[in-house]
DSSP file (Angstrom, degrees, kcal/mol; ACC not computed):
  #  RESIDUE AA STRUCTURE BP1 BP2  ACC     N-H-->O    O-->H-N    N-H-->O    O-->H-N    TCO  KAPPA ALPHA  PHI   PSI    X-CA   Y-CA   Z-CA
    1    1 A A              0   0    0      0, 0.0     2,-0.1     0, 0.0     0, 0.0   0.000 360.0 360.0 360.0 138.4  -84.2  -19.7   10.8
    2    2 A E        -     0   0    0      1,-0.1     2,-0.3     0, 0.0    13,-0.0  -0.457 360.0-105.1 -87.8 161.4  -87.4  -20.9   12.4
    3    3 A L        -     0   0    0     -2,-0.1    -1,-0.1     1,-0.1     3,-0.1  -0.604  33.0-117.8 -84.5 146.2  -90.1  -18.7   13.8
    4    4 A A    >   -     0   0    0     -2,-0.3     3,-1.3     1,-0.1    -1,-0.1  -0.535  41.3 -89.4 -79.6 149.4  -90.4  -18.3   17.6
    5    5 A P  T 3  S+     0   0    0      0, 0.0    -1,-0.1     0, 0.0     0, 0.0  -0.299 115.5  27.3 -55.1 141.1  -93.6  -19.5   19.2
    6    6 A G  T 3  S+     0   0    0      1,-0.2    -2,-0.1    -3,-0.1     0, 0.0   0.700  83.6 171.4  77.7  18.4  -96.1  -16.7   19.3
    7    7 A A    <   -     0   0    0     -3,-1.3    -1,-0.2     1,-0.1    -4,-0.0  -0.276  33.4-112.8 -61.1 146.4  -94.7  -15.0   16.3
    8    8 A S     >  -     0   0    0      1,-0.1     4,-2.4     4,-0.0     5,-0.2  -0.287  25.6-105.3 -76.0 166.8  -96.9  -12.1   15.0
    9    9 A A  H  > S+     0   0    0      1,-0.2     4,-2.5     2,-0.2     5,-0.2   0.878 122.8  52.1 -59.8 -38.0  -98.7  -12.1   11.7
   10   10 A E  H  > S+     0   0    0      2,-0.2     4,-2.3     1,-0.2    -1,-0.2   0.895 109.7  48.4 -65.9 -40.0  -96.1   -9.7   10.3
   11   11 A E  H  > S+     0   0    0      2,-0.2     4,-2.0     1,-0.2    -1,-0.2   0.885 112.3  49.1 -60.9 -42.9  -93.2  -12.0   11.4
   12   12 A I  H  X S+     0   0    0     -4,-2.4     4,-2.3     2,-0.2    -2,-0.2   0.926 111.3  48.9 -65.1 -45.3  -95.0  -15.0    9.9
   13   13 A A  H  X S+     0   0    0     -4,-2.5     4,-2.1     1,-0.2    -2,-0.2   0.901 111.1  49.9 -62.8 -42.9  -95.6  -13.2    6.6
   14   14 A A  H  X S+     0   0    0     -4,-2.3     4,-1.8     1,-0.2    -1,-0.2   0.875 111.4  49.6 -61.5 -39.9  -91.9  -12.0    6.4
   15   15 A H  H  X S+     0   0    0     -4,-2.0     4,-2.6     2,-0.2    -2,-0.2   0.890 108.5  51.9 -69.4 -39.5  -90.7  -15.6    7.1
   16   16 A V  H  X S+     0   0    0     -4,-2.3     4,-2.6     1,-0.2    -2,-0.2   0.912 107.3  53.9 -63.7 -42.1  -93.0  -17.0    4.3
   17   17 A V  H  X S+     0   0    0     -4,-2.1     4,-2.0     2,-0.2    -1,-0.2   0.937 110.8  44.6 -58.1 -48.3  -91.7  -14.6    1.8
   18   18 A K  H  X S+     0   0    0     -4,-1.8     4,-2.3     2,-0.2     5,-0.2   0.918 112.2  52.3 -67.1 -42.3  -88.1  -15.6    2.5
   19   19 A V  H  X S+     0   0    0     -4,-2.6     4,-2.3     1,-0.2    -1,-0.2   0.912 109.3  51.1 -56.7 -41.6  -89.0  -19.3    2.5
   20   20 A N  H  X S+     0   0    0     -4,-2.6     4,-2.1     2,-0.2    -1,-0.2   0.874 107.4  52.3 -66.3 -38.3  -90.6  -18.7   -0.9
   21   21 A V  H  X S+     0   0    0     -4,-2.0     4,-2.2     2,-0.2    -2,-0.2   0.944 112.1  45.8 -61.5 -47.5  -87.5  -17.0   -2.3
   22   22 A F  H  X S+     0   0    0     -4,-2.3     4,-2.4     1,-0.2    -2,-0.2   0.856 110.7  53.2 -68.0 -34.6  -85.3  -20.0   -1.2
   23   23 A A  H  X S+     0   0    0     -4,-2.3     4,-2.3    -5,-0.2    -1,-0.2   0.913 109.1  49.2 -66.1 -38.1  -87.8  -22.4   -2.7
   24   24 A G  H  X S+     0   0    0     -4,-2.1     4,-2.3     2,-0.2    -2,-0.2   0.900 110.4  50.6 -64.7 -42.3  -87.8  -20.6   -6.0
   25   25 A M  H  X S+     0   0    0     -4,-2.2     4,-2.0     1,-0.2    -1,-0.2   0.920 110.0  50.4 -60.6 -43.5  -84.0  -20.7   -6.0
   26   26 A E  H  X S+     0   0    0     -4,-2.4     4,-2.4     2,-0.2    -2,-0.2   0.901 108.1  52.4 -62.7 -41.3  -84.1  -24.4   -5.2
   27   27 A R  H  X S+     0   0    0     -4,-2.3     4,-2.8     1,-0.2     5,-0.3   0.918 108.2  51.9 -62.4 -41.6  -86.5  -25.1   -8.1
   28   28 A L  H  X S+     0   0    0     -4,-2.3     4,-1.6     1,-0.2     8,-0.3   0.921 113.5  44.0 -57.8 -44.0  -84.1  -23.2  -10.5
   29   29 A L  H  < S+     0   0    0     -4,-2.0    -1,-0.2     1,-0.2    -2,-0.2   0.851 117.6  44.5 -72.0 -34.1  -81.2  -25.3   -9.3
   30   30 A V  H  < S+     0   0    0     -4,-2.4    -2,-0.2    -5,-0.2    -1,-0.2   0.906 124.6  29.8 -78.8 -40.9  -83.1  -28.6   -9.5
   31   31 A Y  H  < S+     0   0    0     -4,-2.8     2,-0.7    -5,-0.2    -2,-0.2   0.517 106.2  70.9-103.3  -7.8  -84.9  -28.1  -12.8
   32   32 A S     X  -     0   0    0     -4,-1.6     4,-2.8    -5,-0.3     5,-0.2  -0.869  53.6-175.9-115.0 100.1  -82.5  -25.9  -14.9
   33   33 A E  H  > S+     0   0    0     -2,-0.7     4,-2.9     2,-0.2     5,-0.3   0.897  82.9  54.2 -63.5 -40.1  -79.5  -27.9  -15.8
   34   34 A P  H  > S+     0   0    0      0, 0.0     4,-2.0     0, 0.0    -1,-0.2   0.949 113.6  42.0 -59.4 -46.8  -77.7  -24.8  -17.5
   35   35 A I  H  > S+     0   0    0      2,-0.2     4,-2.3     1,-0.2     5,-0.2   0.941 114.6  51.4 -63.4 -45.8  -78.1  -22.7  -14.4
   36   36 A R  H  X S+     0   0    0     -4,-2.8     4,-2.8    -8,-0.3    -1,-0.2   0.913 111.2  47.3 -56.4 -45.2  -77.1  -25.6  -12.1
   37   37 A E  H  X S+     0   0    0     -4,-2.9     4,-2.2     1,-0.2     6,-0.2   0.897 111.0  50.1 -66.9 -39.7  -74.0  -26.4  -14.1
   38   38 A K  H  <>S+     0   0    0     -4,-2.0     5,-1.8    -5,-0.3     6,-1.6   0.855 112.6  47.8 -69.8 -33.1  -72.9  -22.8  -14.2
   39   39 A V  H ><5S+     0   0    0     -4,-2.3     3,-1.3     4,-0.2    -2,-0.2   0.942 112.3  49.6 -68.0 -45.9  -73.4  -22.5  -10.4
   40   40 A K  H 3<5S+     0   0    0     -4,-2.8    -2,-0.2     1,-0.3    -1,-0.2   0.875 112.8  47.4 -61.4 -35.3  -71.5  -25.8   -9.8
   41   41 A N  T 3<5S-     0   0    0     -4,-2.2    -1,-0.3    -5,-0.2    -2,-0.2   0.440 114.0-116.6 -86.1  -0.8  -68.6  -24.5  -12.1
   42   42 A G  T < 5S+     0   0    0     -3,-1.3    -3,-0.2    -4,-0.3    -2,-0.1   0.582  84.0 118.7  77.2   9.4  -68.4  -21.2  -10.3
   43   43 A E  S   <S+     0   0    0     -5,-1.8     2,-0.3    -6,-0.2    -4,-0.2   0.800  79.8  22.7 -74.3 -28.8  -69.4  -19.3  -13.5
   44   44 A V        -     0   0    0     -6,-1.6     2,-0.4    -9,-0.1    -2,-0.3  -0.986  64.8-151.9-140.1 143.8  -72.6  -17.9  -11.8
   45   45 A Q        -     0   0    0     -2,-0.3     2,-0.6    -3,-0.1    -6,-0.1  -0.956  13.6-147.0-112.8 139.7  -73.8  -17.3   -8.3
   46   46 A L        +     0   0    0     -2,-0.4    18,-0.4    18,-0.1     2,-0.4  -0.935  21.6 177.8-110.7 119.7  -77.5  -17.4   -7.5
   47   47 A H        -     0   0    0     -2,-0.6     2,-0.3    16,-0.2    16,-0.2  -0.927  18.7-138.1-121.1 143.3  -78.6  -15.0   -4.8
   48   48 A G  E     +A   62   0A   0     14,-2.9    13,-3.0    -2,-0.4    14,-1.2  -0.678  22.1 177.8 -98.4 154.0  -82.0  -14.4   -3.4
   49   49 A A  E     -A   60   0A   0     11,-0.3     2,-0.5    -2,-0.3    11,-0.2  -0.994  22.5-140.2-154.1 155.0  -83.6  -11.1   -2.5
   50   50 A V  E     -A   59   0A   0      9,-1.9     9,-3.1    -2,-0.3     2,-0.5  -0.975  15.4-153.2-118.9 130.3  -86.8   -9.6   -1.3
   51   51 A Y  E     -A   58   0A   0     -2,-0.5     2,-0.9     7,-0.2     7,-0.2  -0.902   8.7-145.0-103.1 126.1  -88.1   -6.3   -2.7
   52   52 A D     >  -     0   0    0      5,-3.2     4,-3.2    -2,-0.5     5,-0.4  -0.815   6.6-161.8 -92.7 108.5  -90.3   -4.2   -0.5
   53   53 A I  T  4 S+     0   0    0     -2,-0.9    -1,-0.2     1,-0.2    -2,-0.0   0.735  86.9  51.1 -64.1 -24.5  -92.8   -2.6   -2.7
   54   54 A V  T  4 S+     0   0    0      1,-0.1    -1,-0.2     3,-0.1    -2,-0.0   0.936 124.3  23.4 -78.9 -51.1  -93.7    0.1   -0.1
   55   55 A T  T  4 S-     0   0    0      2,-0.1    -2,-0.2     0, 0.0    -1,-0.1   0.692  94.4-130.3 -90.6 -21.7  -90.2    1.3    0.8
   56   56 A G     <  +     0   0    0     -4,-3.2     2,-0.2     1,-0.3    -3,-0.2   0.544  61.4 138.5  78.2   8.7  -88.4    0.3   -2.4
   57   57 A E        -     0   0    0     -5,-0.4    -5,-3.2    -6,-0.0     2,-0.5  -0.562  44.4-145.0 -87.8 154.5  -85.6   -1.4   -0.3
   58   58 A V  E     -A   51   0A   0     -7,-0.2     2,-0.8    -2,-0.2    -7,-0.2  -0.977   2.1-155.2-118.1 127.0  -84.1   -4.7   -1.3
   59   59 A D  E     -A   50   0A   0     -9,-3.1    -9,-1.9    -2,-0.5     2,-0.4  -0.887  14.5-147.4-103.8 108.8  -83.1   -7.2    1.3
   60   60 A F  E     -A   49   0A   0     -2,-0.8   -11,-0.3   -11,-0.2    -2,-0.0  -0.608  14.5-174.1 -76.9 124.3  -80.4   -9.5   -0.1
   61   61 A L  E     -     0   0A   0    -13,-3.0   -12,-0.2    -2,-0.4     2,-0.2   0.641  29.4-142.2 -95.3 -17.6  -80.7  -13.0    1.3
   62   62 A G  E     -A   48   0A   0    -14,-1.2   -14,-2.9     2,-0.0    -1,-0.3  -0.494  45.9 -19.4  89.4-161.8  -77.5  -14.4   -0.3
   63   63 A Q  S    S-     0   0    0    -16,-0.2   -16,-0.2    -2,-0.2   -41,-0.1  -0.362  86.6 -77.3 -79.7 161.9  -77.1  -17.9   -1.7
   64   64 A H    >   -     0   0    0    -18,-0.4     3,-1.7     1,-0.2    -1,-0.2  -0.365  37.4-132.1 -59.8 133.6  -79.3  -20.7   -0.7
   65   65 A P  T 3  S+     0   0    0      0, 0.0    -1,-0.2     0, 0.0     4,-0.1   0.732 107.5  43.4 -61.8 -22.0  -78.3  -22.0    2.8
   66   66 A R  T 3> S+     0   0    0      1,-0.1     4,-2.4     2,-0.1     3,-0.3   0.024  74.7 129.2-107.8  24.8  -78.3  -25.6    1.5
   67   67 A L  H <> S+     0   0    0     -3,-1.7     4,-2.8     1,-0.2     5,-0.3   0.885  72.2  48.2 -52.4 -51.7  -76.6  -24.9   -1.8
   68   68 A P  H  > S+     0   0    0      0, 0.0     4,-2.2     0, 0.0    -1,-0.2   0.913 113.6  49.0 -57.9 -40.9  -73.9  -27.7   -1.4
   69   69 A L  H  > S+     0   0    0     -3,-0.3     4,-2.0     2,-0.2    -2,-0.2   0.933 111.9  47.7 -63.0 -48.7  -76.6  -30.2   -0.5
   70   70 A I  H  X S+     0   0    0     -4,-2.4     4,-0.5     1,-0.2    -1,-0.2   0.892 115.2  44.7 -61.1 -44.1  -78.8  -29.2   -3.5
   71   71 A L  H >< S+     0   0    0     -4,-2.8     3,-0.7    -5,-0.2     4,-0.4   0.891 113.6  51.8 -69.2 -37.6  -75.9  -29.3   -6.0
   72   72 A G  H >< S+     0   0    0     -4,-2.2     3,-0.5    -5,-0.3     4,-0.2   0.806 106.8  51.2 -68.5 -32.8  -74.7  -32.6   -4.5
   73   73 A M  H >X S+     0   0    0     -4,-2.0     3,-1.0     1,-0.2     4,-0.7   0.571  85.4  88.1 -86.7  -7.7  -78.0  -34.4   -4.7
   74   74 A Q  H XX S+     0   0    0     -3,-0.7     4,-1.8    -4,-0.5     3,-1.1   0.853  75.0  66.8 -62.3 -34.3  -78.7  -33.6   -8.4
   75   75 A A  H <4 S+     0   0    0     -3,-0.5    -1,-0.3    -4,-0.4    -2,-0.1   0.863 106.2  42.6 -58.0 -34.6  -76.8  -36.6   -9.7
   76   76 A G  H <4 S+     0   0    0     -3,-1.0    -1,-0.3    -4,-0.2    -2,-0.2   0.591 113.4  52.0 -87.0  -8.6  -79.5  -38.9   -8.1
   77   77 A L  H << S+     0   0    0     -3,-1.1     2,-0.6    -4,-0.7    -2,-0.2   0.711  94.7  75.0 -98.1 -22.3  -82.5  -36.8   -9.2
   78   78 A I     <  -     0   0    0     -4,-1.8     2,-0.6     2,-0.0    -1,-0.1  -0.799  69.1-144.9-101.8 121.0  -81.8  -36.4  -12.8
   79   79 A N        -     0   0    0     -2,-0.6    -3,-0.1     1,-0.1    -2,-0.0  -0.698  15.2-177.6 -79.6 120.5  -82.4  -39.3  -15.3
   80   80 A T              0   0    0     -2,-0.6    -1,-0.1     1,-0.2    -2,-0.0   0.347 360.0 360.0-101.3   5.6  -79.8  -39.1  -17.9
   81   81 A D              0   0    0      0, 0.0    -1,-0.2     0, 0.0    -2,-0.0   0.464 360.0 360.0 -71.0 360.0  -81.1  -42.1  -20.0
């Protein structure tokens, strides 16, 4: 989800944290063949979450919103030579 124009500093910070979680998940899927293959085969699900250090609450974000795209594009990104 995109931020609305005029978003507050708190809204921007919360958005950046979520974007960072999804970016980390994407890096795991792109650069870790064992994890990527287990996700592709349905052996493992990769879910993101944000831990609030003040409240101790965890906000589970679920799987990457572009998971099928990320998994599908790996064949062209990885050199198997």
